[in-house]
N, C-alpha and C positions, 0 to 999 in steps of 0.2 A: 594538465599543467605543465609546466615545465620542468625537468629536472634539469639543475645547470652543476657542471660538476668541476666545483672549486679546485682549484692547485692543492690546498693548502687544509681544506677542511673534507674533502672528496665530494659523492652526488650528494646535492642536497633539494627541496622542492624549490621552485622558483618563489615562495610566500615568504624564505630567510633574505631574499633578496630584493633591493627597489631599483628599477630602470632609472639611470642619472641621461641618460640624451643619445645623440649621435657621437659617435666617437672620431667621426673626419670631420667634422665642424673644426677650425684652426680660427684664435679670436683674431679681432683686426688691430691693425698697430697702434696704438697711444692718438694718435694724430689722423686717425683715418677719416676721423667728420663723423657727424651725427648720423646720418645714413646707413652706412658702412656699418655701426651699432646697432641700428634699429634691423636693417638684415639679419644680422647673427644672433640675435634675441628671437627674432619675430616671426622668421621665415624657416620652412622647413619644408625638407624634401619630403615623398612618399612614395621610398622604392619598392618596387616589388621583383626582388633579387636578395643575392648576399648582401648584408650591411655590417658595419662594424659597430656596437653600442656601447655603454659605459653600463656596469650593474654595478651597486655597493652591498658586497654581503654582510647586512646590517643584521640579519640572526647570528654569525657564526663570529668570523676573524677579523669582519670592517674592512676587509682592504679594498680598493675599485678594480675591477676586475674590465678587461677588454674581451669582447664577446664578437664572435662571428655568428649570425645568427641569417637565417633565410626567412623572413619576413611573410610570406606562404605557406610555407611546411612548418616551420617553428624551428624545425632543425639546426643545431647547435654544431658546427662544425670545431670550434677552437673556441678553448677559453684561456689566458693569459694574465699576465701582471700588467698595472698599467702603462710601467715603462718599457715594455716588451713591443716586439713592431705583430702585427695580425695580419696574413695576406689572407684575401678573398680567393675564393676557388674559381681557380682559371689566370687566378696574376702571377707574371714571372714565368711564364708558359710560352714556348715559339709560337 
């Protein structure tokens, strides 16, 4: 079981949260066409490394969180508010 450190409620069990998807995907423009929207909705990557995800704290503050989690070890590196920037380990380093 994951223990997710909510910035507002403290550390909680993952059962209080709902996974909301990949936080790195951006919605296509309104005039992008049907193929772009189908790709956005149905095609997913399956990364084996650090990944930025959306999680909703449904059993607590009901806020949307941006979490950086390793997909193999499930280690959580950072948790931030939805509007805050999340940096993957190794990014921004020379």
